[in-house]
C-alpha positions in Angstrom: -85.8 -66.7 -94.3 -88.9 -67.2 -92.1 -90.3 -70.4 -91.0 -92.8 -72.0 -93.4 -96.3 -70.8 -93.0 -97.6 -74.3 -93.0 -96.5 -74.6 -89.4 -99.5 -72.3 -88.5 -99.6 -68.8 -87.1 -98.4 -69.9 -83.6 -95.3 -71.5 -85.1 -94.6 -68.5 -87.3 -95.2 -66.1 -84.5 -93.3 -67.8 -81.7 -90.4 -69.4 -83.5 -88.8 -68.2 -86.7 -85.6 -69.1 -88.6 -83.4 -66.3 -90.0 -80.2 -66.7 -91.9 -77.5 -64.2 -92.4 -74.2 -63.9 -94.3 -72.3 -61.2 -92.4 -72.4 -58.7 -89.5 -74.5 -56.2 -91.5 -77.2 -58.8 -92.2 -77.3 -59.8 -88.5 -77.4 -56.2 -87.3 -80.4 -55.5 -89.6 -82.2 -58.6 -88.3 -81.7 -57.6 -84.7 -82.8 -54.1 -85.5 -86.1 -55.5 -86.8 -86.6 -57.6 -83.8 -86.0 -54.7 -81.4 -88.4 -52.5 -83.4 -91.1 -55.2 -83.2 -90.4 -55.8 -79.5 -90.3 -52.2 -78.3 -92.6 -50.6 -80.9 -89.8 -48.0 -81.1 -87.1 -47.2 -83.7 -84.1 -49.3 -82.7 -80.5 -48.1 -82.3 -81.3 -44.5 -81.7 -78.5 -41.9 -81.4 -77.2 -41.2 -77.9 -77.9 -44.8 -76.7 -75.2 -47.3 -76.0 -75.6 -50.2 -78.4 -71.9 -51.1 -78.4 -72.6 -54.3 -76.4 -75.0 -55.4 -79.1 -72.7 -54.5 -81.9 -69.8 -56.4 -80.2 -72.0 -59.4 -79.7 -72.8 -59.4 -83.4 -69.2 -59.2 -84.3 -68.3 -62.1 -81.9 -71.0 -64.3 -83.3 -70.0 -63.7 -86.9 -66.4 -64.4 -86.1 -67.6 -67.7 -84.5 -69.2 -68.7 -87.8 -72.8 -68.2 -86.8 -75.1 -68.3 -89.8 -78.5 -69.0 -88.4 -80.6 -67.2 -85.9 -83.7 -68.8 -84.3 -86.1 -66.1 -83.0 -88.2 -67.0 -79.9 -90.8 -64.4 -79.0 -92.9 -63.9 -75.9 -90.3 -65.3 -73.6 -91.1 -64.8 -69.8 -87.5 -64.1 -68.8 -87.4 -64.4 -65.0 -84.8 -61.6 -64.6 -86.7 -59.1 -66.7 -90.0 -60.1 -65.0 -88.4 -59.1 -61.7 -87.2 -55.8 -63.2 -90.7 -55.3 -64.7 -92.4 -55.9 -61.3 -90.1 -53.7 -59.4 -90.1 -50.7 -61.8 -91.4 -50.9 -65.4 -94.9 -52.1 -64.5 -95.4 -48.8 -62.6 -94.6 -46.6 -65.5 -97.4 -44.7 -67.3 -96.2 -45.9 -70.7 -97.1 -49.4 -71.7 -93.9 -51.5 -71.3 -94.2 -55.1 -72.5 -93.4 -57.7 -70.0 -92.2 -60.4 -72.4 -88.8 -60.6 -74.0 -87.5 -62.0 -77.3 -84.7 -64.6 -77.3 -82.3 -65.0 -80.2 -80.6 -68.4 -80.5 -77.5 -68.7 -82.7 -76.2 -71.7 -84.6 -73.1 -72.3 -86.8 -75.1 -74.6 -89.1 -77.1 -73.4 -92.0 -80.8 -73.8 -92.3 -82.1 -74.9 -95.7 -84.3 -72.7 -97.8 -87.9 -72.7 -96.5 -86.9 -75.3 -93.8 -89.4 -75.5 -91.0 -88.3 -74.7 -87.5 -89.0 -78.1 -86.0 -87.2 -79.9 -88.8 -84.2 -77.7 -88.3 -84.2 -78.1 -84.5 -84.5 -81.9 -84.8 -81.5 -82.2 -87.2 -79.1 -79.4 -86.2 -75.9 -80.4 -84.5 -75.8 -79.7 -80.7 -72.2 -78.7 -81.1 -73.2 -75.9 -83.5 -75.2 -74.1 -80.8 -73.4 -70.8 -79.9 -75.7 -69.5 -77.2 -78.4 -66.8 -77.0 -79.1 -63.2 -76.5 -82.2 -62.0 -74.7 -83.8 -58.8 -75.9 -85.8 -57.0 -73.3 -88.2 -54.2 -74.4 -85.9 -51.4 -73.1 -84.6 -49.7 -76.2 -81.8 -47.9 -74.5 -80.3 -51.1 -73.0 -81.9 -54.1 -74.7 -79.6 -57.0 -73.7 -81.1 -58.9 -70.8 -79.9 -62.2 -69.4 -77.8 -63.8 -72.2 -75.1 -66.4 -72.6 -72.7 -66.7 -75.5 -70.5 -69.8 -75.7 -67.1 -69.4 -74.1 -65.4 -70.8 -77.2 -66.4 -67.6 -79.1 -63.8 -65.8 -77.0 -60.2 -65.5 -77.8 -58.5 -66.8 -74.6 -59.1 -68.8 -71.5 -62.6 -68.3 -69.9 -62.1 -69.6 -66.4 -65.3 -68.5 -64.7 -68.2 -70.2 -66.5 -70.7 -73.0 -66.3 -72.8 -75.3 -68.5 -76.4 -74.1 -68.9 -79.2 -76.2 -70.4 -81.3 -74.5 -73.1 -84.7 -76.0 -74.1 -86.3 -75.1 -77.4 -89.5 -76.8 -78.6 -88.7 -80.0 -76.8 -85.0 -80.1 -77.9 -82.3 -79.7 -75.3 -79.1 -77.8 -76.2 -76.4 -76.5 -73.8 -74.1 -73.6 -73.7 -70.9 -73.4 -71.8 -70.2 -69.8 -71.0 -70.6 -66.8 -68.6 -73.9 -65.0 -68.3 -74.0 -61.4 -69.5 -76.4 -58.6 -68.9 -76.4 -54.9 -69.9 -77.3 -52.4 -67.2 -80.6 -50.6 -67.7 -79.7 -47.6 -65.5 -83.1 -47.8 -63.7 -83.4 -51.1 -61.8 -79.6 -51.6 -61.9 -76.5 -49.8 -63.0 -73.0 -51.2 -63.8 -72.4 -52.5 -60.2 -75.7 -54.5 -60.2 -75.0 -55.9 -63.6 -71.5 -57.0 -62.6 -72.7 -58.6 -59.4 -75.5 -60.3 -61.3 -73.0 -61.8 -63.8 -70.7 -63.0 -61.1 -73.5 -64.5 -59.0 -75.2 -66.2 -62.0 -71.9 -67.8 -63.0 -71.5 -69.4 -59.6 -75.2 -70.2 -59.2 -75.2 -74.0 -59.7 -71.8 -74.5 -58.2 -72.5 -72.7 -54.9 -76.1 -73.8 -54.4 -78.3 -71.5 -56.4 -77.4 -68.4 -54.4 -78.1 -65.8 -57.1 -80.2 -62.6 -57.1 -82.1 -60.9 -59.9 -81.1 -57.2 -60.5 -83.9 -55.9 -58.3 -82.9 -58.1 -55.4 -79.3 -57.0 -55.8 -80.4 -53.4 -55.5 -82.6 -54.2 -52.5 -79.8 -56.1 -50.7 -77.3 -53.4 -51.4 -79.5 -50.6 -50.1 -80.9 -52.3 -47.1 -78.5 -50.6 -44.7 -76.6 -48.0 -46.8 -78.6 -45.5 -48.9 -77.0 -42.5 -50.6 -79.6 -41.7 -53.2 -82.7 -43.0 -54.9 -83.2 -46.7 -54.9 -85.4 -46.8 -58.1 -84.4 -45.5 -60.5 -80.9 -46.4 -59.4 -79.0 -44.2 -61.8 -76.2 -43.3 -59.5 -75.2 -47.0 -59.1 -73.8 -48.5 -55.9 -71.0 -47.5 -53.6 -68.3 -49.9 -52.7 -69.9 -50.7 -49.3 -73.2 -51.3 -51.0 -71.6 -53.7 -53.4 -70.0 -55.6 -50.6 -73.3 -55.9 -48.7 -75.1 -57.2 -51.8 -72.5 -59.9 -52.3 -72.5 -60.8 -48.6 -76.3 -61.0 -48.6 -76.1 -63.5 -51.5 -74.1 -65.9 -49.3 -70.5 -65.1 -50.2 -67.6 -63.7 -48.3 -66.7 -60.5 -50.2 -63.0 -59.9 -50.0 -62.1 -56.3 -50.9 -58.6 -55.8 -52.2 -57.1 -52.3 -52.9 -55.1 -52.5 -56.1 -54.1 -48.9 -56.6 -51.8 -47.5 -54.0 -51.1 -44.1 -55.5 -51.8 -40.7 -53.9 -55.4 -41.7 -54.1 -57.4 -44.7 -55.2 -58.3 -43.1 -58.5 -54.8 -42.7 -59.7 -53.8 -45.1 -62.6 -51.4 -47.8 -61.7 -47.8 -47.9 -63.0 -46.4 -51.2 -64.4 -45.0 -52.4 -61.0 -48.4 -51.9 -59.4 -50.1 -53.7 -62.3 -47.8 -56.7 -62.0 -48.5 -56.9 -58.3 -52.3 -56.6 -58.9 -52.3 -59.1 -61.7 -50.8 -61.8 -59.5 -53.5 -61.2 -57.0 -56.4 -61.2 -59.4 -54.9 -64.1 -61.5 -55.2 -66.5 -58.5 -58.9 -66.0 -58.2 -59.6 -66.1 -62.0 -57.7 -69.5 -62.1 -59.8 -70.6 -59.2 -62.9 -70.0 -61.3 -64.0 -67.2 -58.9 -65.4 -64.1 -60.7 -63.7 -60.9 -59.6 -65.7 -57.6 -59.6 -63.4 -54.8 -60.5 -64.1 -51.2 -59.5 -62.5 -48.8 -62.0 -61.9 -45.1 -62.3 -61.2 -44.5 -66.0 -61.3 -40.9 -67.4 -65.0 -41.2 -68.0 -65.8 -41.8 -64.3 -66.3 -44.7 -62.0 -67.4 -48.1 -63.4 -67.6 -51.8 -62.5 -66.8 -54.8 -64.6 -66.4 -58.5 -63.8 -63.2 -60.4 -64.7 -63.8 -64.0 -65.8 -60.7 -65.1 -67.7 -57.5 -64.1 -69.5 -55.7 -64.1 -72.8 -52.3 -65.9 -73.2 -49.2 -65.0 -75.1 -46.4 -67.7 -75.0 -43.9 -65.2 -76.5 -44.0 -62.8 -73.6 -41.0 -62.7 -71.2 -41.5 -64.0 -67.7 -41.3 -60.6 -66.1 -44.0 -61.0 -63.4 -42.0 -62.4 -60.5 -42.7 -64.1 -57.2 -40.2 -64.0 -54.3 -39.4 -67.1 -52.3 -37.7 -66.2 -49.0 -35.7 -69.0 -47.3 -35.5 -69.2 -43.5 -31.9 -68.0 -43.8 -33.2 -64.8 -45.4 -32.0 -65.6 -48.9 -34.5 -64.1 -51.4 -35.0 -66.1 -54.6 -37.1 -65.3 -57.6 -39.3 -67.4 -59.9 -41.8 -66.5 -62.6 -45.5 -66.1 -62.0 -48.1 -67.5 -64.3 -49.5 -63.9 -64.8 -46.3 -63.2 -66.9 -47.9 -64.6 -70.0 -51.2 -62.8 -69.6 -51.3 -59.7 -71.8 -55.0 -59.0 -70.9 -57.7 -60.2 -68.7 -61.1 -61.1 -70.2 -64.0 -59.2 -68.7 -67.8 -58.9 -69.0 -68.3 -55.2 -69.3 -72.0 -54.1 -69.5 -70.9 -51.0 -71.4 -69.1 -52.9 -74.2 -70.2 -56.5 -74.1 -69.1 -60.0 -73.1 -65.6 -61.5 -73.3 -63.9 -58.2 -73.9 -60.1 -57.6 -73.6 -58.9 -55.8 -70.5 -55.3 -54.9 -71.2 -52.7 -55.3 -68.5 -50.1 -52.8 -69.7 -49.6 -49.4 -68.1 -49.2 -48.0 -71.6 -52.7 -49.3 -72.7 -54.7 -46.7 -74.5 -58.1 -48.3 -74.0 -60.4 -46.6 -71.5 -61.2 -49.9 -69.9 -57.8 -51.3 -69.0 -56.3 -52.7 -65.9 -54.3 -49.6 -64.9 -57.6 -47.9 -64.0 -58.6 -50.7 -61.6 -58.7 -49.5 -58.0 -60.4 -52.4 -56.1 -61.0 -56.1 -56.7 -63.8 -58.0 -55.0 -63.5 -61.8 -55.6 -66.6 -63.7 -54.5 -65.0 -66.1 -52.0 -67.1 -69.0 -50.7 -67.9 -68.5 -47.0 -65.9 -71.6 -46.0 -62.7 -70.2 -47.4 -61.1 -68.3 -44.5 -57.7 -67.8 -46.2 -57.3 -65.3 -49.0 -55.2 -66.0 -52.1 -52.6 -63.4 -50.9 -52.2 -65.3 -47.6 -52.1 -68.7 -49.3 -49.3 -67.9 -51.7 -47.2 -66.4 -48.8 -47.7 -69.5 -46.8 -47.2 -71.9 -49.7 -44.0 -70.3 -50.9 -42.6 -70.2 -47.3 -43.1 -74.0 -47.1 -41.4 -74.3 -50.5 -38.6 -72.1 -49.2 -38.0 -74.5 -46.3 -37.5 -77.4 -48.7 -35.1 -75.3 -50.7 -33.2 -74.5 -47.5 -33.0 -78.2 -46.9 -31.3 -78.6 -50.3 -28.7 -76.1 -49.2 -28.3 -77.7 -45.7 -27.6 -81.1 -47.4 -25.1 -79.5 -49.7 -27.1 -80.3 -52.8 -27.2 -76.7 -53.9 -25.4 -73.5 -52.9 -26.9 -70.1 -53.1 -26.0 -69.8 -56.8 -27.5 -73.2 -57.5 -30.7 -72.3 -55.7 -30.9 -69.0 -57.7 -30.5 -70.9 -61.0 -33.1 -73.5 -59.9 -35.8 -71.0 -59.0 -35.1 -69.0 -62.2 -36.1 -72.0 -64.2 -39.5 -72.3 -62.3 -42.9 -70.7 -62.6 -45.7 -70.8 -60.0 -49.5 -70.7 -60.3 -51.9 -70.5 -57.4 -55.5 -71.6 -57.5 -58.3 -72.8 -55.2 -59.4 -76.3 -56.2 -62.4 -78.3 -55.2 -61.5 -81.7 -53.6 -63.6 -83.7 -56.1 -61.8 -82.1 -59.0 -58.4 -82.6 -57.4 -59.1 -86.3 -56.9 -60.4 -86.6 -60.5 -57.2 -85.0 -61.8 -55.1 -87.4 -59.8 -57.1 -90.4 -61.1 -56.8 -89.4 -64.7 -53.4 -87.8 -65.2 -50.0 -89.4 -65.5 -48.1 -88.9 -62.2 -46.1 -90.9 -59.7 -48.3 -93.4 -57.9 -47.3 -92.2 -54.4 -48.7 -88.7 -55.2 -51.7 -90.1 -57.0 -52.7 -92.4 -54.1 -52.2 -89.7 -51.5 -54.4 -87.2 -53.3 -57.1 -89.7 -54.0 -57.3 -91.1 -50.4 -56.1 -88.4 -48.0 -58.5 -86.4 -45.9 -58.8 -82.8 -47.0 -61.4 -80.0 -46.8 -63.9 -79.3 -49.5 -61.4 -77.0 -51.2 -57.7 -76.5 -51.0 -55.3 -73.8 -52.1 -52.9 -75.4 -54.6 -49.5 -73.8 -55.4 -48.3 -75.4 -58.7 -44.6 -75.3 -59.5 -43.7 -75.6 -63.2 -40.8 -75.7 -65.5 -40.9 -72.2 -66.9 -40.2 -73.0 -70.5 -42.9 -75.7 -70.9 -45.5 -73.9 -68.9 -45.2 -70.7 -71.0 -45.7 -72.8 -74.2 -49.2 -73.8 -73.4 -52.1 -72.9 -75.7 -55.9 -73.4 -75.6 -55.4 -76.6 -77.6 -52.3 -78.0 -75.8 -51.4 -78.2 -72.1 -47.8 -79.5 -71.9 -46.5 -81.6 -69.1 -44.7 -78.9 -67.0 -45.7 -79.5 -63.4 -42.8 -80.6 -61.1 -44.2 -79.7 -57.7 -47.3 -78.8 -55.7 -48.0 -77.4 -52.2 -51.6 -78.0 -50.8 -52.8 -75.6 -48.2 -55.9 -75.9 -46.0 -58.0 -72.7 -46.7 -59.9 -73.1 -43.4 -56.7 -73.0 -41.3 -56.0 -70.0 -39.0 -52.5 -71.0 -38.0 -50.0 -70.9 -40.9 -47.6 -73.5 -39.6 -50.4 -76.1 -39.4 -52.0 -75.2 -42.7 -49.9 -77.4 -45.0 -51.5 -80.7 -46.2 -49.0 -82.0 -48.7 -45.9 -81.1 -50.7 -44.7 -82.9 -53.7 -41.4 -82.2 -55.6 -40.1 -84.0 -58.6 -36.8 -82.2 -59.4 -34.2 -84.9 -59.7 -32.5 -83.6 -62.8 -32.4 -80.1 -61.4 -31.3 -80.8 -57.9 -29.1 -83.9 -58.4 -31.3 -86.3 -56.4 -32.1 -89.8 -57.7 -35.7 -89.4 -56.7 -38.7 -87.1 -56.0 -40.5 -86.8 -52.7 -44.0 -86.6 -51.3 -44.3 -85.0 -47.8 -47.5 -85.0 -45.7 -47.9 -82.9 -42.5 -48.6 -83.4 -38.9 -51.1 -80.6 -38.5 -50.8 -80.5 -34.7 -47.0 -80.3 -34.6 -46.6 -78.3 -37.9 -44.0 -80.6 -39.2 -43.8 -83.5 -41.8 -44.8 -86.8 -40.4 -44.3 -88.9 -43.5 -41.9 -88.7 -46.4 -42.2 -90.9 -49.5 -39.6 -91.2 -52.1 -40.9 -91.3 -55.7 -39.4 -92.5 -58.9 -38.8 -89.8 -61.5 -41.5 -90.1 -64.2 -41.0 -86.6 -65.6 -43.4 -83.6 -65.3 -47.1 -83.9 -64.9 -49.8 -82.1 -66.8 -51.3 -79.3 -64.6 -54.9 -79.4 -63.5 -57.5 -77.8 -65.9 -60.7 -77.4 -63.9 
């Protein structure tokens, strides 16, 4: 269905309404738009249109029924690519894009565009795809709503979208397909990560051409444009650093060489590392070596399976040397969710060593989380420090004859931990709105702390594993807050809260705050047991 012609040529040309009943209908509509945009036959053989096909399937599964076509869009990212490369080609490459907006609300027969826009529910908006006039890789800067994904999308933002004077919004993670000229998979992954953090970290985001320029300023190993060989690891790190972040390179594979697939033990270790950054809403660029060759993707979330056994473990070592084990939140993650410019947005990234998919976690060799420059402590350091402080508390239970070694082993076996970096404002809002003991609530809301803190959450394992997208059970029984700007571990602790009366045999919980200079508690507050707290969802 096209917009009524009574709206005039401009309306019919710039904005059109199309309805579709299934994936085949939508694919045909997009084929027509690509053909009109590029003046070439769309979906040619030998070209990778899998990202487009997966986007179509995602939208149909999200109950999309209406597409609004917006033509002659001056997309800033493609204009940058156009100026850097396509404008210099002998062939006439258009500089405008077409943007396709999707809604889960039907348009009436012969309904005019403005009538539909003025009445359509804002909640029905599912995001947009930008078609650039590059037939081999047509998806430019696009955002599909995170609620179209099956799992927890942790790295996302809310983006305003204006159409003919009506403002919509889409909460999701920006996606782009590599064009293999201005940018390859590395540039696309870095762009997606930077654009996700853009508003939160002060508009520090580059377009693909700027990413290539920053990456190749000091390290050049081939042609800059067309950049068909992609970027090396050092070039990727330089591009992220130039954008104002502190790139932290983590080697995940520790086999005979960094291109050897990981076994299950290595995957479990790597999943704990990556999980902390994903939960912190920090996109993680992953460098892979699947059978088809080197590739880069960006991890932005994870799936959840409450039926999985808590087999990913974290060790808590007491000062006495006793090693205890508790579950890690990564236990219930069967797959990460990634943006893969080769396959599309919100794709599964299986965590099993037996995974058969080419793009799976066992092929990950390096992880590069985009740490803020004011975070000096990595997640790996933070969990070591936080669990050591927790171990000292557990040692105290033994010293006071509350629990022996067997009792401590039983206690920690009933617990699960999650590590995440939390902004101070979100932590204070959580304390102000969630049910918790007043001593903890008041401390968090009033105490001095840096802009961000590493937070080790301690949960009752059964309740924590039972969470779903729709339900977050009250499972939190302890937290350890760590200063990410500290350089001396003993003085990095800000606060410890434990509420384990029924498990330990105490008549109360406790809140400890630290003397940073002496590296020891300076205040201890007893708390009345009010049961577990709901964990923070940032």
